[in-house]
Structure formats: structure tokens, C-alpha cells
C-alpha positions in Angstrom: 47.6 -43.8 0.6 49.6 -41.6 2.5 52.4 -39.2 0.6 54.8 -36.9 2.4 55.0 -33.4 0.6 57.0 -31.3 2.7 57.3 -27.7 2.9 61.0 -27.6 1.5 59.2 -30.1 -1.5 56.5 -27.7 -2.4 58.7 -24.7 -2.8 61.0 -26.8 -4.8 57.8 -27.4 -6.9 57.3 -23.9 -7.5 60.7 -23.3 -8.1 60.1 -24.9 -10.8 57.3 -22.9 -12.4 54.4 -25.4 -12.0 51.5 -24.7 -9.0 51.0 -27.6 -7.3 47.3 -26.3 -5.9 46.2 -25.9 -10.0 47.8 -29.7 -10.3 45.6 -31.0 -7.5 42.4 -29.2 -8.1 42.9 -30.5 -11.7 43.3 -34.2 -10.6 40.4 -33.7 -8.0 42.1 -34.4 -4.9 42.2 -33.1 -1.5 44.1 -30.1 -0.8 46.0 -31.0 2.5 49.6 -29.2 1.8 49.2 -27.2 4.6 49.8 -30.8 6.6 52.5 -31.7 4.5 51.1 -34.6 3.1 48.1 -35.7 0.8 45.9 -38.9 1.0 45.2 -40.4 -1.9 44.1 -43.9 -3.4 45.8 -45.5 -6.7 43.1 -44.2 -9.0 43.6 -40.7 -7.7 47.2 -41.1 -8.0 46.7 -42.0 -11.7 44.9 -38.8 -12.1 47.6 -36.9 -10.4 50.1 -38.5 -12.7 47.6 -37.7 -16.1 47.5 -34.1 -15.2 51.2 -34.0 -14.7 51.5 -35.8 -18.0 49.8 -32.8 -19.6 51.1 -29.6 -18.0 54.8 -30.2 -17.7 57.8 -29.8 -19.9 60.9 -32.4 -20.6 62.7 -29.4 -18.6 60.7 -29.9 -15.4 60.6 -33.5 -16.0 64.3 -33.6 -15.9 64.3 -31.3 -13.1 61.9 -33.8 -10.8 64.4 -37.1 -11.9 67.6 -35.7 -10.6 68.2 -37.4 -7.2 70.6 -34.2 -6.4 67.1 -32.2 -6.1 64.8 -34.8 -4.5 66.3 -37.0 -2.7 66.0 -35.2 0.7 62.6 -35.2 0.6 62.1 -39.0 -0.3 63.9 -41.4 2.7 63.9 -44.7 0.0 65.6 -42.4 -2.3 68.0 -41.9 0.5 68.5 -45.5 1.6 69.5 -46.2 -1.7 72.3 -43.6 -1.9 72.9 -45.7 1.3 73.9 -48.6 -0.3 77.3 -50.3 -1.4 76.6 -50.2 -5.1 74.2 -49.9 -7.8 72.5 -53.2 -7.9 72.4 -52.9 -4.0 71.0 -49.4 -4.3 68.2 -50.9 -7.1 67.2 -53.5 -4.5 66.6 -51.2 -1.8 64.3 -48.5 -4.1 62.4 -51.4 -5.4 61.7 -52.8 -2.2 60.6 -49.3 -0.5 59.5 -47.4 -3.7 55.9 -48.6 -2.9 56.2 -46.0 0.0 56.5 -42.8 -2.5 54.1 -44.2 -5.2 52.1 -47.1 -6.6 54.7 -48.3 -9.4 55.7 -51.6 -9.4 59.3 -52.5 -10.5 60.6 -55.6 -11.8 64.3 -56.2 -12.1 66.0 -59.6 -14.2 69.5 -60.4 -14.8 69.9 -61.7 -18.1 73.5 -62.7 -18.3 76.2 -59.9 -17.8 73.3 -57.5 -18.1 70.1 -56.5 -15.3 66.7 -55.5 -16.9 64.3 -53.5 -15.5 60.8 -52.6 -16.2 58.0 -50.4 -14.9 54.1 -50.7 -14.6 51.2 -49.2 -12.5 50.1 -51.2 -9.5 46.9 -51.7 -11.5 47.5 -53.9 -14.5 44.9 -52.2 -16.5 46.3 -48.7 -16.6 48.7 -48.0 -18.3 52.0 -45.7 -17.2 51.9 -41.9 -18.8 54.6 -40.1 -19.7 55.7 -38.3 -17.3 55.4 -41.4 -14.7 57.5 -43.5 -17.1 60.0 -41.4 -18.0 60.4 -39.6 -14.8 61.0 -43.0 -13.3 63.6 -44.4 -15.8 65.6 -41.1 -15.5 65.4 -41.7 -11.7 66.8 -45.0 -12.0 69.7 -43.2 -14.3 70.4 -40.2 -11.8 70.4 -42.6 -9.1 73.2 -44.7 -10.6 75.4 -41.7 -11.8 74.9 -40.1 -8.2 76.1 -42.8 -6.0 78.9 -43.9 -8.5 79.9 -40.6 -9.8 80.4 -42.1 -12.7 78.2 -41.4 -15.9 76.9 -44.6 -16.5 74.8 -45.0 -19.4 71.9 -47.4 -20.3 72.7 -50.2 -23.0 69.3 -50.0 -23.7 66.2 -47.6 -22.7 62.7 -47.9 -24.3 58.9 -47.1 -24.3 56.2 -45.9 -25.7 56.5 -42.2 -26.0 58.7 -40.1 -28.1 62.0 -38.9 -25.2 62.9 -35.6 -27.0 66.2 -34.0 -27.6 66.4 -33.4 -23.8 66.0 -36.3 -22.7 67.7 -38.0 -24.8 71.0 -35.8 -24.4 70.7 -36.3 -20.7 70.7 -40.3 -21.4 73.5 -40.4 -23.3 71.8 -43.2 -25.4 69.5 -43.4 -28.3 65.9 -44.0 -26.2 64.0 -46.6 -28.9 60.1 -46.5 -29.6 58.3 -49.6 -28.3 55.2 -51.5 -26.9 56.2 -52.0 -23.6 59.1 -50.5 -21.5 62.8 -51.8 -20.3 65.9 -50.0 -19.0 69.3 -52.0 -19.5 72.5 -51.9 -17.9 75.8 -54.0 -17.9 75.7 -55.8 -14.2 79.7 -54.0 -14.2 78.0 -50.8 -14.0 75.7 -51.8 -11.3 79.0 -53.1 -9.1 80.9 -49.7 -9.2 81.1 -49.0 -5.3 78.6 -45.9 -4.2 80.9 -42.9 -3.0 77.6 -42.1 -0.5 77.2 -45.6 1.1 76.6 -44.6 4.4 76.0 -47.5 6.8 75.7 -45.6 9.6 72.1 -43.9 8.1 71.4 -47.2 6.8 71.1 -48.7 10.3 69.1 -46.1 11.2 66.4 -45.6 8.6 66.4 -49.2 8.1 64.1 -50.0 11.1 61.7 -47.4 10.4 61.1 -48.2 6.6 60.6 -51.5 7.3 58.0 -50.8 10.1 56.7 -48.3 7.0 56.0 -50.9 4.6 54.8 -53.6 7.4 51.7 -51.0 8.0 51.4 -49.9 4.6 48.4 -50.2 2.7 48.7 -49.9 -1.2 45.8 -50.6 -2.4 42.1 -49.4 -1.1 39.0 -52.1 -0.8 36.7 -51.6 -3.9 33.9 -50.0 -1.4 37.2 -47.3 -0.4 37.9 -46.4 -3.9 33.7 -45.9 -4.2 33.4 -43.7 -0.9 36.6 -41.2 -2.0 35.3 -41.0 -5.9 31.9 -40.1 -4.0 33.2 -37.5 -1.5 34.6 -35.7 -4.3 31.7 -35.9 -6.9 28.7 -35.6 -4.9 29.7 -31.5 -4.2 30.5 -31.3 -8.3 26.8 -32.5 -8.8 28.1 -35.3 -11.1 27.5 -38.6 -9.0 25.5 -40.8 -11.0 26.3 -44.8 -10.7 27.2 -43.8 -14.7 30.0 -41.3 -13.2 31.1 -42.9 -10.9 31.7 -46.2 -12.8 33.5 -44.4 -15.5 36.0 -42.7 -13.1 36.8 -45.9 -11.6 37.0 -47.9 -15.1 34.1 -50.4 -14.8 30.8 -50.8 -16.1 27.6 -49.9 -13.9 27.1 -54.1 -13.9 30.4 -54.5 -12.4 30.5 -51.6 -9.6 26.6 -52.6 -8.7 27.9 -56.2 -8.3 31.2 -55.4 -6.6 29.2 -53.4 -3.7 26.6 -56.2 -3.7 29.4 -58.9 -2.6 30.1 -56.5 0.3 26.5 -56.5 1.6 25.8 -52.5 0.4 24.4 -50.5 -2.8 25.5 -47.9 -4.6 22.6 -45.7 -3.4 23.4 -46.4 0.4 27.0 -45.3 -0.5 25.4 -42.1 -1.4 22.9 -41.3 0.8 25.9 -41.9 3.5 28.5 -40.3 2.0 25.9 -36.9 1.9 25.5 -37.7 5.8 28.9 -37.3 6.1 29.4 -34.1 3.6 25.8 -32.5 5.3 27.4 -33.0 9.2 30.9 -31.5 8.2 29.3 -28.5 5.8 26.8 -27.7 8.7 30.3 -27.0 11.3 30.4 -23.8 8.4 28.4 -21.4 9.8 29.3 -19.1 6.8 27.3 -21.8 4.5 23.4 -21.7 4.4 21.2 -24.3 4.5 20.4 -23.6 1.1 24.5 -24.0 -0.4 24.6 -27.1 1.9 21.9 -28.9 0.4 22.9 -28.4 -3.2 27.1 -29.3 -2.5 25.6 -32.2 -1.1 23.6 -33.1 -4.0 20.2 -32.0 -3.6 18.2 -29.4 -6.0 15.4 -28.6 -3.3 16.4 -27.5 0.4 12.8 -29.4 1.3 14.5 -32.7 0.1 17.7 -32.1 1.4 15.7 -31.4 5.2 13.9 -34.7 5.0 17.0 -36.6 4.0 18.4 -35.2 7.1 16.1 -35.9 9.1 15.7 -39.4 8.0 19.4 -39.7 8.5 19.7 -38.0 12.0 16.2 -38.0 13.5 16.8 -34.3 14.3 16.1 -30.8 11.6 18.9 -29.2 10.4 17.7 -26.4 13.2 18.6 -28.7 16.0 21.5 -29.8 14.7 23.1 -26.0 14.3 21.8 -25.3 17.3 24.0 -28.0 19.0 26.8 -27.5 17.0 27.0 -23.8 18.1 26.6 -25.1 21.6 29.2 -27.2 21.6 31.4 -24.6 20.2 30.3 -22.3 22.7 29.2 -19.8 20.3 25.4 -18.4 20.3 23.3 -19.0 17.6 22.5 -17.1 15.0 
């Protein structure tokens, strides 16, 4: 999953006294902010939510949930604001939400009310407090911004405490419950949006639908394991048990799922070590000893033998070829 993180959005995060670099480091997500994007799988995204849950205040949560602050950074929200009313806005938001995060939204009309529930794409993982409250607040802010009215939920609940700051913003008393629900009166969702913009929607709709058609929200189990190995091998914690725990399965389940696609955990470790080695050897500032440790070898001799087996070349030969291809003189 590729998430666009513009320079402007990065600056907004910084204004909230949050360090996006530190958050990514804590979540073990590669820092590609210089490219104005993040590439994450479901598990990495979930870790990101967990880290935010631990470091963010309710005031910061509210700032990140205000449509006025974030709509310019997220096309699906802008598309929702361009709708004719709240009901159409929610339908658009639900349709395109997966483009900005693996959160599932269910909406149901019950009598004169509309009920909304949120869940993580993987049903076995519960939404952290930050994520659930952010989604609920986002919907309230969207309806208020579009209609120009202070729309209040009939009811809002979740398994967490909401706190005084968020309760004051919602203008209703949240309830603590095992699940989560957000309920509005149908008549409030029928209020015309003064932000309606048919020209903008006609411009955006084809691109959003194209993104949706090519979107792959859930990586395969093999891709998930590979992503975890790329993150874990340089840290030295990449045993079968380590990786199984990170993806939330037993050792046996991990092995069985890999066998189903004709591979083994050992083969995946070796393949990842080889790819990491080839990448690290492009960096002339890293010694062979340093690279050996970074790819999970305690001894340089073992690393050298493995590299020769993988590539049929020794490390010195490979580095000479890299220097030649770059037009450098070997050290």
C-alpha cells in the first residue's frame, strides 16, 4: 500500500509538535518521506496506529481529525466534500477510504437513523483508540464542514474513554461499549452541502476510480513475511518465532502457509539476506564486517561463503564490478 505524504502534510504534522521521523522509526517503517510517500503493508500500518496511540494527545488527535486541516492532503475527503449532502458524502468516503488506509466502514439505515461502524481490514485486530476516535471525529467534522451546521451524533460509543476535550467537541456524551457505533439522524444527512462542487467531482472521479481499480489493499502472506524479514534482519531479531509473533500467527501456521506456496522460512531468510547484501555492497562506506552483521551473520567467513553460494562471486569481485559500473576506482 502506497500512502502519499506531501511536504505540506509533513509540515502540518510538525506544527502539531509530532516527529513523523520518530513515529516511523518506532513503527519500524522505512522512511521515504523525501519521496513524499510511505509504502506499507497492513501489519506496518497497524504498528503505525499503535505508535500514534501511545504518543498522541487528545488535542493533537482533534487537530488531525479536523477536515479543515487535512482535506487538502487527502483526495477522498475532498471528493466527499464535493457531494450534494451528507449521505452522498459518506457513500463516497466509504468507497474511497481504502486508498488512505486499511479501515473498513459499514453504514446501515435503520428507520430514520444512519448507523456507522469502523473496523480494521484484518478482522482479528482491534482498532487502537487513536484510530477509532480519529475515524469517528473525522466523520463528524466532514458533516459539519460540508453542511455548515453543527451536526451532532445521536449516539457515539467505543471501548475507550473519550475525555473532556473530545466530548466537548462532539456535543454529546459518548458511551463506553464493547464495539463501536456512530449514529446520525437521516434528516441531518439530507442537509445540502454548501461545499458541493460538481466540476471538481467530475475532474476527480475518473482518477479515484482508476486508483481503486488498481489498488491492492492486502499483501499476500508471503509478501507480509518478506516485508517483516527486510525490517527484522538488520536488527538481528529474525528467528521463526520472532517473525511469527510479529505477524500474529503460530510457528506452525507460518511454516504451513509458506509450504502452500512452495517455499520455506529458511529459503525466505536466505533470499532476503542476499537482496540486502547486494544493496549494502553498493555503499562503499560500509565494510564487509559491518554488512555481515547487518544481514544477520556473526562471522565474516560465514557471510563470505553464503555470498559466494548465492552469486557464484566473492565479495571483492562483486565490489569491483560495482565500482566499475559506477565509473569509480576501487579502494
